[in-house]
C-alpha atoms as one frame of an Amber mdcrd trajectory, in Angstrom:
protein
 117.644  31.497  86.681 114.361  31.223  84.779 113.020  27.701  84.138 110.631
  26.891  81.328 108.142  24.421  82.774 104.489  23.627  82.140 104.333  26.169
  79.304 105.506  28.998  81.596 108.721  30.716  82.547 109.151  30.474  86.303
 111.573  31.956  88.783 111.661  32.494  92.533 113.462  35.525  93.938 114.581
  35.805  97.553 115.272  39.058  99.382 116.466  40.214 102.785 112.956  40.917
 104.047 109.378  41.729 103.080 110.127  45.385 102.342 112.777  44.488  99.757
 110.502  41.877  98.194 107.633  44.347  97.980 109.877  47.060  96.491 110.971
  44.559  93.830 107.344  43.689  93.081 106.589  47.386  92.651 109.408  47.779
  90.127 108.227  44.663  88.267 104.651  45.993  88.245 105.771  49.261  86.640
 107.768  47.400  83.975 104.910  44.981  83.295 102.461  47.859  82.926 104.774
  49.587  80.435 104.907  46.390  78.390 101.196  45.657  78.774 102.111  42.146
  79.919 101.414  41.077  83.470 102.867  38.211  85.499 101.232  35.625  87.671
 103.001  35.914  90.994 102.911  35.282  94.679 104.727  36.735  97.649 105.432
  35.142 101.009 107.518  37.350 103.282 110.901  37.630 101.498 110.145  35.427
  98.472 108.522  36.388  95.195 107.565  33.658  92.733 106.848  34.788  89.170
 105.252  32.827  86.323 105.147  34.197  82.806 103.047  32.879  79.934 100.949
  34.581  77.299  97.246  33.855  77.772  96.372  35.197  74.295  98.742  32.598
  72.812  97.028  29.703  74.580  99.047  29.990  77.796 102.359  29.370  76.042
 105.747  31.048  76.429 106.262  33.731  73.800 108.913  36.328  73.005 106.909
  38.774  75.124 107.432  36.533  78.157 111.134  36.199  77.426 111.472  39.976
  77.075 109.656  40.639  80.349 111.866  38.041  82.071 114.979  39.790  80.729
 113.653  43.175  81.872 112.929  41.754  85.331 116.481  40.436  85.526 117.796
  43.920  84.675 115.935  45.299  87.700 118.289  43.261  89.893 121.493  44.480
  88.243
C-alpha cells in the first residue's frame, strides 16, 4: 500500500530474491521512461523502496505520481 508522507508517495516491495527485485525494477524503469517520470528508489537484496514526488511541482505529490504508482501496482497483478 502506498503511503503519502513528507510530500512523497512511498512504498516498499519485497520479493523472493534479488533477481525478482531487479526484474521488477526493470519493469518499473520501462514504465517510468514511457511516462517521462522517474522514481527515487533503493534496492537492498529482495527489497525495493520507491518514493514518488514531482520535482517540477516543488517536490509535491501530483497526479503524475499517483498515475505512476497505479501503473507500478499493475505490474504486480
